[in-house]
C-alpha positions, -999 to +999 in steps of 0.1 A: +637-199-205+601-210-212+608-244-198+620-228-166+589-206-164+564-235-166+585-256-142+586-228-118+549-223-122+543-260-114+565-259-083+547-227-072+514-244-074+528-272-052+525-299-078+561-311-080+567-345-066+585-379-078+575-399-110+560-430-094+564-464-110+548-453-142+570-443-171+565-406-176+566-409-214+538-435-213+518-414-189+521-384-212+513-405-243+482-419-226+469-385-215+475-370-250+456-399-265+426-391-243+428-355-254+429-365-290+400-389-286+379-361-273+391-336-299+384-360-328+351-374-317+328-346-309+348-325-285+320-315-262+330-288-238+319-311-209+343-338-222+371-313-225+365-300-190+368-335-176+404-336-188+413-308-164+418-311-126+394-292-103+419-265-097+432-262-133+447-230-147+454-221-183+478-194-194+461-183-227+480-174-259+472-137-253+489-138-219+457-138-198+451-165-172+420-186-171+418-192-134+387-214-133+367-239-153+343-213-166+372-193-181+388-224-195+354-235-210+351-201-227+386-204-242+377-238-257+343-226-269+359-199-289+386-222-302+363-249-313+339-224-329+366-218-355+372-253-368+352-277-346+368-311-342+397-306-366+425-304-341+451-328-327+478-327-301+513-342-306+535-351-277+568-334-283+588-340-251+585-349-214+606-322-197+601-331-161+586-359-141+584-364-103+560-383-081+525-377-094+535-349-118+545-350-155+554-318-174+553-321-211+554-301-243+528-306-270+524-293-306+489-281-317+479-293-352+449-286-374+436-314-395+421-307-430+413-340-447+445-358-451+466-327-445+480-318-411+491-283-403+513-278-372+513-245-355+546-229-344+536-226-308+541-251-280+516-261-253+533-268-219+513-291-197+515-301-160+497-334-158+488-344-122+477-378-110+443-375-094+431-395-063+413-419-086+445-427-105+436-407-136+459-380-150+445-345-157+459-312-168+464-290-138+484-262-156+486-254-193+505-227-210+495-220-247+525-204-264 
């Protein structure tokens, strides 16, 4: 059901298209690696905001929608205030790919020294290729 919701949301936003010549799994892995590099190495809010498209939207864990960069920035500010740069994303699955769009699921983990704690929730992402060829998060759903 949740996969259908995020897929429907992606289509509603007009981001559905065909997976291009790039392997969707590799695209998702590359994008997640960029997120993890930012999260592990100083996670400035500006660096995090660069990982989102201009028109990004984030459905927050509490069910509210962050409809602009300011609201997304505030979400991350509050999240990072708890544990700073002790988080990591793990690619779980690519559930849809078409044109310049890749929809994936991620797991959110907290790092504490050599111990890694995975949270039960899943993060759904719609990654969209930008005009410069980079891939950015256009829609996220934190579950």
